[in-house]
Each structure stands twice: as C-alpha cells, then as structure tokens.
VEXSE-43855 format. One line per field, with one value per residue (C-alpha): chain; x, y, z; residue in one letter. Coordinates in steps of 0.25 Angstrom, whole numbers, plus 5000, padded with zeros to 4 digits. Layout:
N
ch A | ...;
u X | ...;
v Y | ...;
w Z | ...;
aa A | ...;
This chain:
305
ch A | A | A | A | A | A | A | A | A | A | A | A | A | A | A | A | A | A | A | A | A | A | A | A | A | A | A | A | A | A | A | A | A | A | A | A | A | A | A | A | A | A | A | A | A | A | A | A | A | A | A | A | A | A | A | A | A | A | A | A | A | A | A | A | A | A | A | A | A | A | A | A | A | A | A | A | A | A | A | A | A | A | A | A | A | A | A | A | A | A | A | A | A | A | A | A | A | A | A | A | A | A | A | A | A | A | A | A | A | A | A | A | A | A | A | A | A | A | A | A | A | A | A | A | A | A | A | A | A | A | A | A | A | A | A | A | A | A | A | A | A | A | A | A | A | A | A | A | A | A | A | A | A | A | A | A | A | A | A | A | A | A | A | A | A | A | A | A | A | A | A | A | A | A | A | A | A | A | A | A | A | A | A | A | A | A | A | A | A | A | A | A | A | A | A | A | A | A | A | A | A | A | A | A | A | A | A | A | A | A | A | A | A | A | A | A | A | A | A | A | A | A | A | A | A | A | A | A | A | A | A | A | A | A | A | A | A | A | A | A | A | A | A | A | A | A | A | A | A | A | A | A | A | A | A | A | A | A | A | A | A | A | A | A | A | A | A | A | A | A | A | A | A | A | A | A | A | A | A | A | A | A | A | A | A | A | A | A | A | A | A | A | A | A | A | A | A | A | A | A | A | A | A | A | A;
u 5458 | 5451 | 5448 | 5450 | 5441 | 5454 | 5459 | 5446 | 5448 | 5462 | 5459 | 5447 | 5456 | 5466 | 5456 | 5449 | 5462 | 5470 | 5482 | 5489 | 5494 | 5480 | 5473 | 5482 | 5480 | 5465 | 5466 | 5476 | 5486 | 5500 | 5502 | 5511 | 5502 | 5490 | 5498 | 5502 | 5487 | 5482 | 5493 | 5489 | 5475 | 5479 | 5487 | 5476 | 5466 | 5476 | 5473 | 5478 | 5469 | 5477 | 5485 | 5497 | 5504 | 5495 | 5493 | 5483 | 5481 | 5471 | 5462 | 5462 | 5450 | 5450 | 5453 | 5440 | 5432 | 5438 | 5436 | 5421 | 5419 | 5428 | 5419 | 5407 | 5413 | 5417 | 5404 | 5397 | 5406 | 5403 | 5388 | 5389 | 5396 | 5386 | 5374 | 5380 | 5383 | 5368 | 5363 | 5372 | 5370 | 5360 | 5357 | 5350 | 5355 | 5353 | 5361 | 5354 | 5361 | 5353 | 5355 | 5350 | 5339 | 5331 | 5330 | 5319 | 5311 | 5306 | 5319 | 5316 | 5303 | 5308 | 5319 | 5309 | 5300 | 5311 | 5316 | 5302 | 5299 | 5313 | 5319 | 5328 | 5336 | 5346 | 5346 | 5358 | 5357 | 5368 | 5368 | 5375 | 5374 | 5369 | 5383 | 5388 | 5376 | 5380 | 5394 | 5389 | 5379 | 5390 | 5399 | 5388 | 5388 | 5373 | 5362 | 5352 | 5354 | 5344 | 5350 | 5346 | 5357 | 5354 | 5368 | 5370 | 5379 | 5379 | 5379 | 5368 | 5353 | 5346 | 5331 | 5324 | 5313 | 5308 | 5311 | 5309 | 5305 | 5315 | 5311 | 5318 | 5322 | 5322 | 5324 | 5311 | 5306 | 5313 | 5306 | 5304 | 5295 | 5284 | 5288 | 5281 | 5275 | 5286 | 5300 | 5308 | 5323 | 5325 | 5319 | 5329 | 5341 | 5339 | 5344 | 5356 | 5354 | 5359 | 5362 | 5367 | 5375 | 5387 | 5395 | 5396 | 5391 | 5382 | 5371 | 5357 | 5365 | 5367 | 5353 | 5349 | 5360 | 5355 | 5341 | 5346 | 5355 | 5345 | 5335 | 5347 | 5345 | 5357 | 5356 | 5361 | 5370 | 5373 | 5376 | 5381 | 5380 | 5383 | 5369 | 5354 | 5353 | 5364 | 5356 | 5344 | 5351 | 5357 | 5343 | 5337 | 5348 | 5344 | 5357 | 5349 | 5339 | 5340 | 5334 | 5330 | 5322 | 5307 | 5308 | 5317 | 5305 | 5302 | 5314 | 5306 | 5314 | 5308 | 5319 | 5318 | 5306 | 5304 | 5298 | 5294 | 5301 | 5292 | 5299 | 5295 | 5308 | 5316 | 5318 | 5328 | 5328 | 5328 | 5335 | 5337 | 5350 | 5355 | 5365 | 5362 | 5361 | 5355 | 5341 | 5339 | 5325 | 5329 | 5331 | 5319 | 5310 | 5316 | 5313 | 5299 | 5297 | 5301 | 5291 | 5280 | 5283 | 5283 | 5269 | 5264 | 5269 | 5264 | 5278 | 5281 | 5292 | 5298 | 5293 | 5304 | 5302;
v 5500 | 5505 | 5496 | 5502 | 5497 | 5495 | 5485 | 5477 | 5477 | 5473 | 5462 | 5456 | 5456 | 5448 | 5439 | 5435 | 5434 | 5427 | 5432 | 5446 | 5447 | 5444 | 5453 | 5465 | 5463 | 5463 | 5476 | 5482 | 5485 | 5479 | 5467 | 5472 | 5484 | 5474 | 5465 | 5476 | 5481 | 5467 | 5466 | 5480 | 5475 | 5463 | 5471 | 5481 | 5470 | 5462 | 5449 | 5441 | 5441 | 5431 | 5419 | 5422 | 5409 | 5402 | 5403 | 5408 | 5417 | 5413 | 5422 | 5420 | 5419 | 5434 | 5436 | 5429 | 5436 | 5450 | 5446 | 5443 | 5456 | 5464 | 5460 | 5464 | 5478 | 5481 | 5477 | 5486 | 5497 | 5495 | 5495 | 5508 | 5515 | 5510 | 5514 | 5528 | 5530 | 5527 | 5536 | 5547 | 5546 | 5557 | 5547 | 5535 | 5522 | 5507 | 5495 | 5482 | 5468 | 5457 | 5442 | 5440 | 5430 | 5442 | 5449 | 5439 | 5442 | 5455 | 5462 | 5470 | 5474 | 5479 | 5487 | 5493 | 5497 | 5503 | 5511 | 5516 | 5520 | 5525 | 5531 | 5540 | 5527 | 5522 | 5507 | 5499 | 5483 | 5473 | 5459 | 5451 | 5438 | 5438 | 5437 | 5449 | 5457 | 5454 | 5460 | 5471 | 5475 | 5475 | 5483 | 5494 | 5490 | 5487 | 5490 | 5479 | 5464 | 5454 | 5440 | 5426 | 5421 | 5420 | 5426 | 5431 | 5444 | 5453 | 5465 | 5462 | 5462 | 5451 | 5451 | 5439 | 5444 | 5431 | 5416 | 5414 | 5400 | 5392 | 5387 | 5378 | 5383 | 5373 | 5373 | 5374 | 5360 | 5353 | 5340 | 5345 | 5356 | 5346 | 5335 | 5341 | 5355 | 5358 | 5353 | 5348 | 5350 | 5335 | 5337 | 5349 | 5340 | 5331 | 5343 | 5351 | 5362 | 5376 | 5385 | 5399 | 5408 | 5400 | 5410 | 5417 | 5408 | 5406 | 5410 | 5405 | 5393 | 5388 | 5390 | 5380 | 5370 | 5371 | 5368 | 5355 | 5352 | 5354 | 5344 | 5334 | 5335 | 5335 | 5341 | 5332 | 5344 | 5358 | 5369 | 5382 | 5395 | 5410 | 5416 | 5414 | 5417 | 5407 | 5397 | 5399 | 5399 | 5386 | 5381 | 5386 | 5378 | 5365 | 5364 | 5362 | 5368 | 5379 | 5383 | 5398 | 5408 | 5408 | 5422 | 5418 | 5412 | 5427 | 5426 | 5421 | 5411 | 5402 | 5391 | 5391 | 5386 | 5386 | 5376 | 5377 | 5369 | 5361 | 5365 | 5379 | 5379 | 5381 | 5396 | 5407 | 5419 | 5433 | 5442 | 5457 | 5461 | 5474 | 5480 | 5477 | 5491 | 5497 | 5502 | 5512 | 5516 | 5512 | 5497 | 5497 | 5502 | 5492 | 5481 | 5485 | 5487 | 5472 | 5468 | 5476 | 5469 | 5455 | 5459 | 5464 | 5451 | 5442 | 5436 | 5430 | 5437 | 5439 | 5453 | 5461 | 5467;
w 5461 | 5448 | 5437 | 5423 | 5411 | 5403 | 5413 | 5412 | 5397 | 5398 | 5408 | 5400 | 5387 | 5394 | 5401 | 5388 | 5380 | 5391 | 5384 | 5386 | 5372 | 5366 | 5376 | 5372 | 5357 | 5360 | 5368 | 5358 | 5369 | 5371 | 5380 | 5391 | 5395 | 5395 | 5405 | 5414 | 5414 | 5418 | 5429 | 5434 | 5435 | 5443 | 5452 | 5454 | 5457 | 5466 | 5459 | 5447 | 5435 | 5426 | 5428 | 5419 | 5421 | 5411 | 5396 | 5392 | 5404 | 5414 | 5423 | 5438 | 5446 | 5449 | 5434 | 5430 | 5440 | 5435 | 5420 | 5422 | 5430 | 5420 | 5408 | 5415 | 5419 | 5405 | 5399 | 5409 | 5405 | 5391 | 5394 | 5402 | 5391 | 5380 | 5388 | 5392 | 5377 | 5373 | 5384 | 5379 | 5365 | 5359 | 5347 | 5353 | 5348 | 5350 | 5345 | 5344 | 5342 | 5337 | 5333 | 5318 | 5322 | 5329 | 5316 | 5312 | 5324 | 5331 | 5331 | 5317 | 5322 | 5335 | 5328 | 5318 | 5329 | 5338 | 5327 | 5324 | 5338 | 5342 | 5329 | 5337 | 5342 | 5332 | 5331 | 5326 | 5324 | 5325 | 5322 | 5333 | 5341 | 5355 | 5361 | 5352 | 5357 | 5371 | 5369 | 5361 | 5372 | 5382 | 5373 | 5370 | 5355 | 5355 | 5365 | 5363 | 5358 | 5353 | 5354 | 5357 | 5367 | 5382 | 5386 | 5400 | 5402 | 5414 | 5406 | 5397 | 5399 | 5392 | 5389 | 5383 | 5373 | 5369 | 5365 | 5350 | 5345 | 5336 | 5323 | 5312 | 5299 | 5288 | 5273 | 5265 | 5261 | 5273 | 5277 | 5291 | 5287 | 5283 | 5294 | 5306 | 5310 | 5320 | 5322 | 5334 | 5336 | 5334 | 5320 | 5318 | 5323 | 5311 | 5302 | 5301 | 5311 | 5306 | 5318 | 5319 | 5322 | 5322 | 5330 | 5340 | 5350 | 5358 | 5349 | 5343 | 5338 | 5352 | 5356 | 5344 | 5348 | 5363 | 5358 | 5352 | 5364 | 5374 | 5368 | 5366 | 5351 | 5341 | 5327 | 5316 | 5312 | 5315 | 5305 | 5311 | 5303 | 5306 | 5306 | 5304 | 5289 | 5286 | 5294 | 5286 | 5273 | 5276 | 5280 | 5267 | 5260 | 5267 | 5275 | 5288 | 5297 | 5308 | 5321 | 5321 | 5329 | 5324 | 5320 | 5309 | 5301 | 5298 | 5288 | 5276 | 5267 | 5257 | 5259 | 5274 | 5283 | 5298 | 5307 | 5322 | 5333 | 5342 | 5355 | 5361 | 5369 | 5357 | 5357 | 5355 | 5364 | 5359 | 5369 | 5370 | 5377 | 5382 | 5391 | 5406 | 5410 | 5398 | 5402 | 5390 | 5386 | 5371 | 5375 | 5384 | 5372 | 5363 | 5373 | 5375 | 5359 | 5358 | 5368 | 5361 | 5348 | 5354 | 5360 | 5346 | 5339 | 5350 | 5352 | 5366 | 5373 | 5387 | 5391 | 5399 | 5413;
aa X | X | X | X | X | X | X | X | X | X | X | X | X | X | X | X | X | X | X | X | X | X | X | X | X | X | X | X | X | X | X | X | X | X | X | X | X | X | X | X | X | X | X | X | X | X | X | X | X | X | X | X | X | X | X | X | X | X | X | X | X | X | X | X | X | X | X | X | X | X | X | X | X | X | X | X | X | X | X | X | X | X | X | X | X | X | X | X | X | X | X | X | X | X | X | X | X | X | X | X | X | X | X | X | X | X | X | X | X | X | X | X | X | X | X | X | X | X | X | X | X | X | X | X | X | X | X | X | X | X | X | X | X | X | X | X | X | X | X | X | X | X | X | X | X | X | X | X | X | X | X | X | X | X | X | X | X | X | X | X | X | X | X | X | X | X | X | X | X | X | X | X | X | X | X | X | X | X | X | X | X | X | X | X | X | X | X | X | X | X | X | X | X | X | X | X | X | X | X | X | X | X | X | X | X | X | X | X | X | X | X | X | X | X | X | X | X | X | X | X | X | X | X | X | X | X | X | X | X | X | X | X | X | X | X | X | X | X | X | X | X | X | X | X | X | X | X | X | X | X | X | X | X | X | X | X | X | X | X | X | X | X | X | X | X | X | X | X | X | X | X | X | X | X | X | X | X | X | X | X | X | X | X | X | X | X | X | X | X | X | X | X | X | X | X | X | X | X | X | X | X | X | X | X | X;
C-alpha cells in the first residue's frame, strides 16, 4: 500500500481532537468523507486505529504507534520542503526566532556582525517562545531558534551554547541590597517572586520554580506575568522581586537594581536550535560567529564539534 500525506494529516487531526466533527472543522472538510478516509486507512493497514465505542474516541495501541510515527513523518516532510526551498531560492534568506531575554545578551551583536559580514543574506527576526520555535522550525517558518528550554524533539538539532548565571532584580532601595553582598534563594523566598512568562509553558518560569523546588524552598508568594518587561516594571513598582538571566542587568533602569545569587548552579541555558538535517553553510557561519564573539568577550561557552 502507499500512504498519502493527506491521510496522515486526516489521521493526526482525529487523533488529537478525538472527535470526527471537531477534526473535520479543523481540516475544513465535511465529516462524512473524513470518516470514510480514516476507515479506508484502517482497511489499507489492516488494523483498527480508533476505539469507536467510547466517548471521546480512543486510540488503540496500533493507533498510538501510528500517531507517533505519523507526526515524525509529516515534520520531516515539512523540513525537507523548507530546506529545498532555501536551496532553490536565488535570494538567500534566514529567519531567526528568539526568546526576549536573549536580546539583552550577545544576540544583537551576533545579528549586527552577521549582517555586516553577509549583507547578501536577508535576515528576519521573530519574537517567540522556545516551544513556538520548535514548531516553527518543523513547519519551515524559521531556520534558527535561540531559546532556553531543554526540549527533546527527534526532528530538531539542539546546540547548548552556554549556561547563563541567574540574578535577582529588586526595586531600588530594597533592604536586601545593603544586607549582604550576595543573595540566596532563601532570601528571595521571603519576597513575592515575580516569574515570567505566564504562558505558554514550559518556559523560563518553570526553570525558576524548579530552582526553588529542587532546594526544598517555597516562596512566600508567586506572581506570574506575561513577559520580562512587565516583571521588571512590577519590580520597579515595589510589587516583588524577580529571578532573571544576568544579561538583563544590561538593561539600565534607575528604579531596578540587581544582585548576584550565591549558588553557581543557578543558571539558564542558551540553546540554538535548527532542523535536524539542515547543514547549510549559512547556519554553520552563524554558529562559528557566535563562538568567535564569546571568545572575544571572554565568555564561557560550550564549543561545538
């Protein structure tokens, strides 16, 4: 038998919605032909993919196996299409996704140097969470992602660039600023801790919460906000303190001060992600440029192969 990509898309929609009507709406087709296509797929495979006597639908063991591999196959197809389009384009382009906090570190210098050295390559930048980057890579909407979440995906290559120390952002004049030279998480836990982003999860917020949890420390209260700038604004207003990557201190504000944490294990990774099979010269040049900048700035990093 020959599997068609549309059959995979139809099956994945039903497997995720567990409802033929909602899946049909998602696919913008009528429900009866969708049901027939799934039934035909099951007949061609010679196995039942769904248990239809339950509400909602349930995947059979064979259905769960097929779902996992169908997802990978569609992702690889999108990856192949995106890379082929890049190769075939006369104009060279590169789309980069980034989490907002990386803008306070080396990323702006990387982008400026890359544009100077390769003016013929058109760069586009997209603010998105790490999880959004993973999906965008697989769909071909971006070519490189700079994120902070260690997420495994069989279709994405993840390169750990460096671990960035975490710091505490406090409102100027806060008593902790003069109490001791460095702070511990126990000190921070006595305050309202403002974390970001609120959604989607997992995110940097979960890294901060895990740091407390792993040390059996419970903050007095947690305040979740949408993004870094809002967190710093609330810190400035005296609503609490926030754990931030150390590069954020480059954002000068008279009403916010920063203090180091006493635990060198309190770090947040900076991770570059690309499609697994993308070995283009543009991406190799970008990666080498990042390493060069780290060397020039005497920044500790994890060199690639």
